[in-house]
All heavy atoms as an XYZ file, in Angstrom:
752
protein
N     104.848     95.597     79.323
C     106.104     94.934     79.644
C     106.489     95.183     81.099
O     106.797     94.260     81.819
C     107.195     95.411     78.681
C     108.563     94.881     78.977
S     108.688     93.143     78.604
C     110.406     92.879     78.888
N     106.465     96.448     81.547
C     106.854     96.744     82.918
C     105.920     96.104     83.933
O     106.372     95.641     84.969
C     106.924     98.247     83.162
C     108.237     98.836     82.675
O     109.178     98.112     82.388
N     108.290    100.143     82.583
N     104.615     96.073     83.647
C     103.682     95.462     84.595
C     103.916     93.952     84.681
O     103.787     93.367     85.752
C     102.243     95.767     84.210
O     101.937     95.204     82.955
N     104.290     93.328     83.558
C     104.594     91.898     83.581
C     105.879     91.645     84.385
O     105.949     90.709     85.185
C     104.758     91.366     82.154
C     104.998     89.866     82.101
C     105.150     89.359     80.679
O     104.548     89.939     79.762
O     105.887     88.375     80.511
N     106.870     92.484     84.186
C     108.134     92.363     84.923
C     107.901     92.586     86.416
O     108.454     91.879     87.260
C     109.132     93.382     84.373
C     110.553     93.162     84.796
C     111.451     94.146     84.052
C     112.897     93.851     84.302
N     113.780     94.784     83.613
N     107.053     93.562     86.731
C     106.722     93.853     88.123
C     106.002     92.665     88.761
O     106.305     92.285     89.883
C     105.844     95.109     88.179
C     105.523     95.598     89.561
C     104.742     96.900     89.479
C     104.372     97.413     90.840
N     103.646     98.682     90.783
N     105.084     92.062     88.035
C     104.339     90.913     88.543
C     105.264     89.723     88.776
O     105.196     89.054     89.812
C     103.208     90.518     87.589
C     102.329     89.382     88.110
C     101.334     88.891     87.070
N     101.930     88.517     85.804
C     102.591     87.374     85.581
N     102.785     86.513     86.545
N     103.088     87.103     84.387
N     106.160     89.461     87.834
C     107.102     88.349     87.976
C     108.021     88.557     89.173
O     108.311     87.620     89.916
C     107.923     88.167     86.697
C     107.157     87.537     85.566
C     108.038     87.333     84.353
C     107.262     86.693     83.214
N     108.105     86.444     82.050
N     108.478     89.780     89.346
C     109.335     90.093     90.488
C     108.572     89.892     91.794
O     109.095     89.304     92.745
C     109.853     91.549     90.402
O     110.558     91.713     89.178
C     110.764     91.880     91.558
N     107.327     90.361     91.836
C     106.503     90.204     93.038
C     106.245     88.725     93.333
O     106.298     88.303     94.496
C     105.183     90.956     92.872
N     105.976     87.938     92.307
C     105.731     86.504     92.489
C     106.968     85.804     93.051
O     106.884     85.024     93.999
C     105.316     85.840     91.174
C     103.933     86.255     90.707
O     103.179     86.849     91.513
O     103.610     85.998     89.532
N     108.131     86.087     92.472
C     109.373     85.460     92.928
C     109.698     85.918     94.352
O     110.095     85.106     95.199
C     110.521     85.803     91.980
C     111.875     85.164     92.287
C     111.768     83.643     92.311
C     112.909     85.594     91.260
N     109.491     87.184     94.638
C     109.752     87.702     95.971
C     108.807     87.071     96.993
O     109.224     86.731     98.100
C     109.624     89.224     95.994
C     109.936     89.909     97.319
C     111.333     89.555     97.816
C     109.794     91.417     97.180
N     107.573     86.889     96.626
C     106.602     86.260     97.515
C     107.036     84.841     97.897
O     107.000     84.466     99.073
C     105.234     86.227     96.836
O     104.294     85.572     97.642
N     107.489     84.086     96.922
C     107.966     82.719     97.177
C     109.203     82.756     98.072
O     109.334     81.965     99.010
C     108.262     81.991     95.854
C     106.973     81.790     95.062
C     108.931     80.640     96.111
C     107.195     81.369     93.616
N     110.096     83.679     97.792
C     111.334     83.823     98.561
C     111.028     84.163    100.026
O     111.631     83.600    100.947
C     112.203     84.905     97.925
S     113.794     85.154     98.724
N     110.088     85.045    100.244
C     109.708     85.443    101.604
C     109.075     84.261    102.333
O     109.409     83.983    103.493
C     108.755     86.659    101.570
C     109.523     87.904    101.119
C     108.103     86.883    102.929
C     108.647     89.078    100.743
N     108.177     83.546    101.659
C     107.523     82.382    102.280
C     108.536     81.297    102.625
O     108.363     80.564    103.595
C     106.434     81.838    101.373
C     105.217     82.726    101.321
C     104.175     82.213    100.367
C     103.023     83.225    100.285
N     102.083     82.887     99.222
N     109.611     81.204    101.846
C     110.657     80.213    102.103
C     111.601     80.677    103.226
O     112.475     79.925    103.653
C     111.459     79.951    100.830
N     111.431     81.915    103.671
C     112.260     82.429    104.752
C     113.671     82.800    104.324
O     114.589     82.809    105.132
N     113.841     83.131    103.057
C     115.179     83.424    102.526
C     115.388     84.904    102.232
O     116.360     85.274    101.587
C     115.436     82.602    101.263
C     115.256     81.100    101.442
C     116.063     80.518    102.579
N     117.476     80.623    102.273
C     118.452     80.512    103.163
N     118.179     80.316    104.422
N     119.711     80.617    102.793
N     114.489     85.768    102.724
C     114.629     87.214    102.524
C     114.803     87.891    103.878
O     114.106     87.570    104.833
C     113.401     87.781    101.818
N     115.761     88.801    103.952
C     116.003     89.575    105.163
C     115.478     90.981    104.911
O     115.881     91.627    103.947
C     117.512     89.596    105.504
C     117.775     90.475    106.706
C     118.025     88.190    105.737
N     114.585     91.444    105.775
C     113.893     92.714    105.563
C     114.498     93.842    106.383
O     114.873     93.644    107.532
C     112.423     92.566    105.953
C     111.726     91.454    105.239
C     110.437     91.093    105.956
C     110.154     89.642    105.756
N     109.908     88.898    106.936
N     114.583     95.023    105.776
C     115.048     96.206    106.479
C     116.517     96.509    106.201
O     117.307     95.608    105.954
N     116.846     97.788    106.263
C     118.202     98.226    105.922
C     119.253     97.608    106.824
O     120.231     97.031    106.354
C     118.304     99.761    105.968
C     119.684    100.257    105.672
C     120.089    100.446    104.363
C     120.595    100.506    106.691
C     121.381    100.893    104.066
C     121.878    100.947    106.414
C     122.262    101.138    105.094
N     119.078     97.734    108.134
C     120.099     97.253    109.072
C     120.301     95.748    108.975
O     121.435     95.264    108.955
C     119.749     97.653    110.505
C     119.832     99.158    110.727
O     120.658     99.808    110.051
O     119.078     99.680    111.578
N     119.205     95.003    108.906
C     119.302     93.542    108.803
C     119.925     93.126    107.478
O     120.728     92.198    107.423
C     117.921     92.913    108.958
O     117.372     93.227    110.211
N     119.555     93.821    106.411
C     120.118     93.516    105.089
C     121.608     93.830    105.064
O     122.406     93.059    104.522
C     119.385     94.302    104.008
N     122.000     94.944    105.668
C     123.413     95.319    105.737
C     124.212     94.245    106.481
O     125.283     93.835    106.037
C     123.580     96.672    106.423
C     125.014     97.158    106.481
C     125.099     98.502    107.156
C     125.429     98.274    108.605
N     125.758     99.488    109.347
N     123.674     93.752    107.594
C     124.341     92.692    108.356
C     124.495     91.424    107.509
O     125.533     90.767    107.559
C     123.546     92.354    109.616
C     123.714     93.348    110.729
C     122.912     92.964    111.963
O     122.710     91.756    112.207
O     122.493     93.887    112.677
N     123.451     91.080    106.748
C     123.515     89.896    105.891
C     124.572     90.059    104.806
O     125.292     89.119    104.484
C     122.145     89.617    105.275
N     124.663     91.256    104.243
C     125.653     91.526    103.192
C     127.063     91.449    103.769
O     127.924     90.742    103.249
C     125.403     92.911    102.531
C     126.567     93.314    101.658
C     124.115     92.884    101.716
N     127.298     92.174    104.842
C     128.629     92.217    105.447
C     129.026     90.850    106.006
O     130.182     90.450    105.936
C     128.686     93.311    106.549
C     129.986     93.261    107.315
C     128.487     94.684    105.924
N     128.046     90.099    106.514
C     128.300     88.783    107.079
C     128.451     87.680    106.048
O     128.697     86.525    106.397
N     128.273     88.005    104.781
C     128.449     87.027    103.715
C     127.269     86.092    103.514
O     127.386     85.071    102.844
N     126.116     86.425    104.081
C     124.935     85.574    103.950
C     124.069     85.941    102.749
O     123.318     85.118    102.258
C     124.091     85.651    105.224
C     124.801     85.083    106.430
C     123.966     85.232    107.675
C     124.754     84.720    108.879
N     124.095     85.060    110.135
N     124.161     87.177    102.276
C     123.316     87.653    101.179
C     123.956     87.382     99.828
O     125.171     87.526     99.669
C     123.051     89.145    101.337
N     123.130     86.982     98.865
C     123.596     86.773     97.500
C     123.219     87.946     96.594
O     123.846     88.163     95.568
C     123.022     85.473     96.943
C     123.618     84.254     97.585
C     123.009     83.666     98.691
C     124.803     83.710     97.120
C     123.562     82.547     99.295
C     125.367     82.605     97.714
C     124.745     82.015     98.814
N     122.178     88.682     96.973
C     121.814     89.907     96.262
C     120.943     90.757     97.172
O     120.432     90.285     98.183
C     121.130     89.628     94.925
S     119.403     89.152     95.007
N     120.780     92.014     96.788
C     119.949     92.947     97.541
C     118.975     93.594     96.570
O     119.352     93.961     95.451
C     120.816     94.027     98.236
C     119.967     95.132     98.812
C     121.681     93.391     99.313
N     117.725     93.711     97.003
C     116.702     94.377     96.206
C     116.400     95.738     96.827
O     116.218     95.834     98.037
C     115.424     93.538     96.178
C     115.564     92.090     95.717
C     114.212     91.395     95.766
C     116.166     92.009     94.337
N     116.361     96.760     95.983
C     116.113     98.126     96.448
C     114.806     98.607     95.822
O     114.642     98.572     94.603
C     117.272     99.062     96.054
C     118.600     98.533     96.607
C     117.004    100.478     96.538
C     119.826     99.220     96.057
N     113.877     99.037     96.668
C     112.562     99.483     96.209
C     112.682    100.705     95.310
O     113.618    101.510     95.452
C     111.661     99.800     97.401
N     111.726    100.865     94.420
C     111.722    101.981     93.474
C     111.656    103.333     94.173
O     112.214    104.310     93.686
C     110.553    101.832     92.504
N     110.992    103.381     95.331
C     110.848    104.659     96.029
C     111.755    104.760     97.269
O     111.497    105.537     98.178
C     109.394    104.910     96.405
C     108.797    103.824     97.286
O     109.404    102.743     97.407
O     107.709    104.054     97.849
N     112.839    104.007     97.260
C     113.819    104.108     98.348
C     114.488    105.476     98.280
O     114.684    106.025     97.198
C     114.868    103.007     98.228
N     114.855    106.005     99.428
C     115.523    107.313     99.422
C     116.899    107.179     98.775
O     117.531    106.120     98.853
C     115.670    107.848    100.849
O     116.716    107.186    101.527
N     117.378    108.227     98.124
C     118.701    108.179     97.497
C     119.810    107.827     98.496
O     120.740    107.111     98.160
C     118.892    109.589     96.933
C     117.510    110.111     96.742
C     116.688    109.495     97.834
N     119.690    108.317     99.737
C     120.698    108.032    100.751
C     120.712    106.539    101.096
O     121.780    105.928    101.185
C     120.424    108.848    102.012
C     121.441    108.612    103.103
C     121.105    109.395    104.357
C     122.151    109.074    105.417
N     121.656    109.190    106.744
N     119.542    105.953    101.275
C     119.442    104.525    101.590
C     120.023    103.694    100.458
O     120.811    102.772    100.694
C     117.971    104.134    101.835
O     117.483    104.862    102.969
C     117.818    102.654    102.084
N     119.643    104.017     99.228
C     120.138    103.275     98.061
C     121.662    103.395     97.953
O     122.351    102.402     97.697
C     119.465    103.786     96.794
N     122.185    104.595     98.164
C     123.628    104.818     98.074
C     124.376    104.015     99.136
O     125.390    103.372     98.850
C     123.924    106.304     98.221
C     125.397    106.652     98.142
C     125.615    108.144     98.349
C     127.092    108.473     98.382
N     127.337    109.869     98.691
N     123.856    104.040    100.363
C     124.534    103.333    101.457
C     124.529    101.820    101.254
O     125.548    101.165    101.449
C     123.884    103.683    102.796
C     124.253    105.061    103.279
C     123.721    105.361    104.671
O     123.626    104.433    105.495
O     123.402    106.531    104.923
N     123.383    101.249    100.869
C     123.342     99.791    100.709
C     124.182     99.364     99.508
O     124.827     98.324     99.535
C     121.896     99.246    100.649
C     121.867     97.734    100.949
C     121.236     99.533     99.311
C     122.283     97.347    102.327
N     124.217    100.186     98.456
C     125.073     99.874     97.311
C     126.545     99.884     97.703
O     127.332     99.081     97.206
C     124.824    100.860     96.169
C     123.608    100.541     95.371
C     123.577    101.323     94.060
N     122.396    100.944     93.317
C     121.227    101.576     93.403
N     121.102    102.626     94.193
N     120.194    101.163     92.706
N     126.921    100.802     98.589
C     128.300    100.858     99.078
C     128.681     99.533     99.748
O     129.727     98.957     99.445
C     128.471    102.025    100.060
C     129.780    101.997    100.799
C     130.948    102.431    100.188
C     129.852    101.520    102.095
C     132.166    102.398    100.858
C     131.060    101.480    102.776
C     132.224    101.919    102.151
N     127.832     99.041    100.638
C     128.123     97.788    101.332
C     128.096     96.604    100.371
O     128.897     95.676    100.507
C     127.154     97.568    102.490
C     127.399     98.496    103.640
C     126.548     99.553    103.892
C     128.506     98.339    104.459
C     126.778    100.425    104.944
C     128.754     99.204    105.514
C     127.885    100.252    105.754
N     127.199     96.637     99.399
C     127.131     95.557     98.407
C     128.402     95.523     97.562
O     128.968     94.458     97.324
C     125.909     95.727     97.513
S     124.355     95.351     98.325
N     128.828     96.692     97.111
C     130.041     96.769     96.288
C     131.257     96.292     97.081
O     132.094     95.556     96.561
C     130.240     98.211     95.815
C     131.287     98.355     94.737
C     131.337     99.778     94.195
O     130.284    100.264     93.731
O     132.419    100.383     94.260
N     131.342     96.704     98.316
C     132.452     96.329     99.194
C     132.496     94.804     99.411
O     133.563     94.224     99.528
C     132.273     97.048    100.526
C     133.430     96.994    101.450
C     133.134     97.884    102.653
C     134.192     97.723    103.718
N     133.889     98.511    104.904
N     131.320     94.174     99.440
C     131.231     92.731     99.703
C     130.998     91.905     98.443
O     130.730     90.717     98.532
C     130.099     92.473    100.697
O     130.322     93.157    101.899
N     131.033     92.529     97.277
C     130.803     91.853     95.983
C     129.443     91.160     95.922
O     129.322     90.009     95.515
C     131.919     90.851     95.698
O     133.161     91.506     95.622
N     128.416     91.882     96.337
C     127.045     91.386     96.297
C     126.269     92.247     95.303
O     126.381     93.476     95.328
C     126.381     91.458     97.700
C     124.919     91.103     97.643
C     127.119     90.556     98.675
N     125.492     91.603     94.442
C     124.702     92.340     93.442
C     123.580     93.121     94.124
O     122.950     92.636     95.057
C     124.119     91.373     92.431
N     123.332     94.338     93.654
C     122.226     95.168     94.135
C     121.329     95.486     92.945
O     121.816     95.975     91.925
C     122.748     96.442     94.772
N     120.041     95.188     93.063
C     119.103     95.396     91.969
C     118.023     96.395     92.367
O     117.471     96.320     93.464
C     118.406     94.082     91.585
C     119.344     92.993     91.144
C     119.482     91.825     91.895
C     120.093     93.109     89.980
C     120.334     90.808     91.487
C     120.950     92.103     89.574
C     121.060     90.952     90.330
O     121.911     89.955     89.931
N     117.727     97.312     91.455
C     116.569     98.192     91.615
C     115.366     97.428     91.097
O     115.409     96.879     89.994
C     116.751     99.478     90.803
C     117.857    100.358     91.347
O     117.901    100.546     92.571
O     118.672    100.848     90.544
N     114.304     97.399     91.892
C     113.089     96.702     91.464
C     111.992     97.712     91.200
O     112.017     98.830     91.711
C     112.629     95.658     92.510
C     113.624     94.529     92.626
C     112.393     96.280     93.862
N     111.014     97.337     90.406
C     109.905     98.215     90.077
C     108.902     98.318     91.227
O     108.021     99.160     91.207
C     109.187     97.712     88.819
C     110.016     97.731     87.539
C     109.270     97.032     86.416
C     110.359     99.153     87.143
N     109.049     97.463     92.229
C     108.134     97.463     93.359
C     108.434     98.631     94.288
O     109.583     98.997     94.487
C     108.271     96.154     94.144
C     108.021     94.870     93.373
C     108.367     93.669     94.237
C     106.585     94.788     92.915
N     107.381     99.201     94.848
C     107.539    100.271     95.823
C     107.489     99.674     97.225
O     107.131     98.508     97.402
C     106.443    101.317     95.632
C     106.565    102.023     94.301
C     105.510    103.096     94.093
O     104.578    103.186     94.931
O     105.616    103.831     93.114
N     107.831    100.477     98.218
C     107.846    100.000     99.605
C     106.487     99.438    100.013
O     106.416     98.422    100.695
C     108.253    101.128    100.557
C     109.699    101.552    100.410
C     110.105    102.574    101.442
C     109.600    103.940    101.086
N     110.154    105.006    101.929
N     105.415    100.079     99.582
C     104.079     99.594     99.936
C     103.792     98.235     99.297
O     103.150     97.378     99.913
C     103.010    100.610     99.512
O     103.069    100.841     98.120
N     104.280     98.013     98.066
C     104.118     96.704     97.414
C     104.851     95.622     98.203
O     104.330     94.524     98.419
C     104.671     96.730     95.986
C     103.955     97.722     95.081
O     102.731     97.907     95.259
O     104.614     98.295     94.198
N     106.067     95.936     98.619
C     106.856     94.987     99.405
C     106.171     94.730    100.744
O     106.123     93.594    101.218
C     108.294     95.517     99.601
C     109.013     95.576     98.248
C     109.071     94.648    100.589
C     110.339     96.308     98.256
N     105.602     95.774    101.328
C     104.880     95.636    102.586
C     103.701     94.684    102.483
O     103.437     93.903    103.402
N     102.993     94.740    101.373
C     101.864     93.814    101.163
C     102.345     92.372    101.054
O     101.651     91.450    101.459
C     101.074     94.207     99.925
C     100.124     95.369    100.150
C      99.144     95.544     99.012
N      99.755     96.037     97.777
C     100.029     97.312     97.536
N      99.771     98.227     98.438
N     100.568     97.677     96.398
N     103.541     92.175    100.516
C     104.068     90.821    100.347
C     104.635     90.240    101.637
O     104.488     89.048    101.894
C     105.168     90.813     99.269
C     104.735     91.109     97.848
C     105.953     91.250     96.942
C     103.828     90.009     97.331
N     105.301     91.068    102.427
C     106.013     90.513    103.581
C     105.532     91.031    104.929
O     106.062     90.626    105.958
C     107.518     90.739    103.438
S     108.045     92.447    103.589
N     104.573     91.940    104.941
C     104.056     92.433    106.202
C     104.863     93.563    106.816
O     104.525     94.066    107.878
N     105.935     93.970    106.166
C     106.741     95.080    106.668
C     107.128     95.969    105.491
O     107.777     95.515    104.568
C     108.006     94.552    107.351
C     108.903     95.649    107.882
C     110.156     95.087    108.510
C     111.039     96.211    109.000
N     112.311     95.724    109.523
N     106.715     97.214    105.555
C     107.049     98.157    104.489
C     108.523     98.512    104.613
O     108.947     99.087    105.617
C     106.178     99.398    104.628
C     106.091    100.207    103.367
C     105.034    101.280    103.433
O     103.846    100.941    103.342
O     105.429    102.442    103.581
N     109.303     98.140    103.634
C     110.745     98.358    103.684
C     111.277     98.686    102.299
O     110.681     98.318    101.297
C     111.462     97.115    104.268
O     112.855     97.396    104.376
C     111.271     95.896    103.393
N     112.416     99.373    102.255
C     113.013     99.762    100.983
C     114.117     98.813    100.549
O     114.532     98.830     99.405
C     113.573    101.179    101.084
N     114.600     97.969    101.485
C     115.751     97.106    101.193
C     115.461     95.681    101.668
O     114.997     95.473    102.781
C     117.023     97.636    101.898
C     118.210     96.734    101.620
C     117.327     99.063    101.477
N     115.756     94.731    100.793
C     115.642     93.309    101.126
C     116.912     92.600    100.690
O     117.363     92.782     99.559
C     114.462     92.664    100.381
C     113.066     93.032    100.820
C     112.082     92.700     99.705
C     112.691     92.279    102.063
N     117.466     91.791    101.567
C     118.611     90.965    101.196
C     118.089     89.556    100.906
O     117.283     89.024    101.661
C     119.627     90.924    102.329
N     118.538     88.982     99.813
C     118.143     87.621     99.432
C     119.276     86.681     99.822
O     120.396     86.809     99.333
C     117.841     87.535     97.917
C     116.811     88.603     97.512
C     117.386     86.142     97.544
C     115.490     88.539     98.239
N     118.962     85.728    100.699
C     119.984     84.840    101.275
C     119.899     83.428    100.708
O     120.072     82.446    101.437
C     119.846     84.822    102.791
S     120.119     86.428    103.534
N     119.610     83.338     99.438
C     119.552     82.045     98.749
C     120.079     82.259     97.332
O     119.608     83.150     96.623
C     118.113     81.531     98.712
C     118.003     80.174     98.061
O     117.868     80.115     96.822
O     118.068     79.170     98.793
N     121.026     81.445     96.940
C     121.661     81.632     95.632
C     120.680     81.418     94.478
O     120.714     82.144     93.480
C     122.858     80.696     95.494
C     123.731     81.010     94.312
C     125.025     80.211     94.297
O     125.189     79.308     95.125
O     125.866     80.519     93.440
N     119.796     80.453     94.604
C     118.820     80.182     93.548
C     117.876     81.356     93.322
O     117.623     81.759     92.189
N     117.342     81.898     94.421
C     116.468     83.063     94.300
C     117.246     84.263     93.754
O     116.736     85.019     92.924
C     115.836     83.417     95.650
C     114.720     82.499     96.063
C     114.821     81.749     97.219
C     113.568     82.391     95.312
C     113.807     80.906     97.621
C     112.543     81.552     95.697
C     112.656     80.803     96.858
N     118.470     84.450     94.220
C     119.293     85.569     93.742
C     119.523     85.458     92.236
O     119.443     86.455     91.518
C     120.630     85.606     94.483
N     119.793     84.245     91.752
C     119.962     84.044     90.307
C     118.667     84.349     89.567
O     118.692     84.919     88.474
C     120.429     82.623     90.019
C     121.842     82.374     90.465
O     122.633     83.292     90.626
N     122.177     81.107     90.696
N     117.548     83.963     90.146
C     116.237     84.272     89.542
C     115.998     85.758     89.404
O     115.541     86.239     88.375
N     116.323     86.509     90.448
C     116.184     87.965     90.373
C     117.159     88.557     89.369
O     116.834     89.478     88.633
C     116.384     88.614     91.749
C     115.228     88.419     92.682
C     115.358     87.652     93.820
C     113.999     89.005     92.422
C     114.305     87.463     94.686
C     112.919     88.830     93.276
C     113.079     88.050     94.416
N     118.356     88.016     89.325
C     119.366     88.490     88.358
C     118.907     88.323     86.925
O     119.117     89.185     86.085
N     118.245     87.205     86.641
C     117.756     86.951     85.269
C     116.577     87.835     84.925
O     116.452     88.320     83.809
C     117.358     85.482     85.128
C     118.527     84.545     85.127
C     118.080     83.099     85.046
C     119.261     82.156     85.183
N     118.834     80.757     85.234
N     115.666     88.051     85.899
C     114.456     88.817     85.608
C     114.679     90.327     85.677
O     113.906     91.081     85.125
C     113.323     88.411     86.550
O     113.603     88.827     87.877
N     115.726     90.755     86.360
C     115.973     92.200     86.472
C     117.166     92.560     85.616
O     117.462     93.600     85.265
C     116.218     92.577     87.936
C     115.049     92.291     88.873
C     115.470     92.517     90.320
C     113.863     93.182     88.557
């Protein structure tokens, strides 16, 4: 079950990245959240507790959903070319897709 969920998340994230609707990195994701451009934020499974806490704070403050994903930073790096713990999704359709699958 978890491997299927992980695969589905990776597939959806791959499409989202190719469509140019994902913002990579903590600082860029924070700007997207605070600026009202992000519809949800994905947090890698191996993100540091401090990073996860800080991005959740900004998400809560801006009423943006934050999801923990089964993917690790290295998995995300293979998909988007940058190993990162935080991704902001700037498309409502993709955000709804992640909300349903996570």
